[in-house]
Steps between C-alpha positions, in 0.01 A plus 500: 500500500474880504742592219362854464562578867855365476581729208343797678726445800802501269391828338462659843879483533589668170543847651713366784716305253512796260398286202233525231471124453633168629642214293447169681726216384510274807280208392352450846396865505365467145281215620383699801395795285340312208455129578744397227740212562772418250864562423465831316279792589533865595249747639502874440293708741445863399278758666207398281558146373647155550664306216625143500780420255610157380624310196298281259553182704266634765237677290229241566599451864498874565154523347375242750686610812564874493255718695473877512758576233519550125701220338766592245697228321834603354700309242741234623810680369547730796261778402377560854684833528333629183155417634589631843641822356181572305290423806700734724497778241121482463464524878749793521726301733833666571603312814450122505539301819675164468539216749861532608506193725431260213595679178849410381757765415496375141123544476520845657762606246291354216191703596705812567659487155174449312242712684575847368389785719408276794698500823517170689442527875607205717229399748500239774216275620216715366278205411641279775389750764142481368518120490577479872137546611288221358147544373228266631508303173875451534464381859235249395736347242779489757277326753422233240869458421576467872227238536651291219837523673379403846299211356817382326680506834238272657516275195878466494537396864418137417783503247765606749637154573842351554667451161308767309735756347479876522472526121216248493304695763559831320378358169192344658410829666524685169289247313236487772457877519458516124241222519313703761474800268827691535650647183855426614722515806584847624862388551682164490392311815753479782517157662786477749552198722735422786804729495385645166200657674751753636554631146284813503460480120533140388449317173353152555772237473521124461525463877258244639295586807603318818361451848558792731527750215355844505325542163457863396238562229490849347280528192218685332294521186396766252133549414384759245841662540493526881738309727471310824792436737493252787743306720465224757762285670420149623698219658524154346442277800525590866657839565767566758450747783744733325300486177174574682660790686632652177164462330314665787746791491433565131125465555509762777703731280251469217211567735671815626559617145140448393377668818708809422349552155258789454482815287758764590756256640836487326664196348785546747261485797327184380834330434624599844189363672582153370878533516487602868348162586791320337752743651364444850561128450863574416465375142464814289818411310308200363230725348689641204229644276223756509166412653303535178414674177205611296339255261262545207566481128867455600606251763721770654373857492451796733465543789786328684513390863866518601743707702585716197142556382388852412134397465195582711214252480165590346166320515459272200864401465592131508823397674663177604601436860773236497746488788747214519796358688767300320784294645762417238563126483194419708179646359274798474144607565289762326128569541337732247156634428382774264285757677289798400548826687149589616364824645579380853748213468572205275309217333674175409402421141457125551551309822693175535598316822815628673429516873726204577787333316343236279666160545433267207 
């Protein structure tokens, strides 16, 4: 991972932000800038240096994980502002950028009271904007995470039988992905069956799978910090004509969305490419969420693909494409892949069968 380049891109924005330094407290951003993972860490980027701050619990871990930054360990009795104050004074910092989207009001007041002579400047998405475009090493990790996920999908199909419960399937998916090398799940697996497959966000229940059910599987894993996100919908037993028709509609919508992806296209335009397919079928009211979102160190990050998006796609970004239709009381379908925005289109990170509705 190119930590030096990441910091350089942050510094390039100092003049625009009118700051002399940036205090990074969002732990995902801390990891992105230094490689550190843990529950307490801060990064201070000045015009000439990078410092990682933590408490004694993480002294050894920081020594092993932190790259491209000096490590400073402060006492466990809340002395971070003393250390930070000395650091800012030595670097002649008068205006310090802080992450306004994640810093609490209480924390902001705490720093403001204790950092004499330093003005705090709220900033928004400074590191997140850099994170949007993935480096080749990041993409390689994400491809491996996607491969673990798609292999788990193939593996779990034999376990989708009448009588198995949603919770059982969700647990087995999590265990299997860990056994295949994943660090953890990137979010709690969604396993929705029958009418519960129409719950766009669903927590696996005690419901037992039954013949004729749609079974919606939305899951992913985390590998070296990076997430995968994947959805397939299958039918338990022979599908009805209505089920096949609904599935084919969602599949066409996803294909239109992926086809629309390329650098310079807006998130609104990509969403509309897929949504128009569902609208033309007279079912747009059954597609009640955005088409997709960015994925990386966070399972949901910029850019977004939806009707309210303000994002324009860039090569190297990774986004999900996940249209769906949901009929309350009956069932729902979602098909999702994570794709890389390439110089001239899109690359699906890891392929898994979807061309026809799978009948188990």
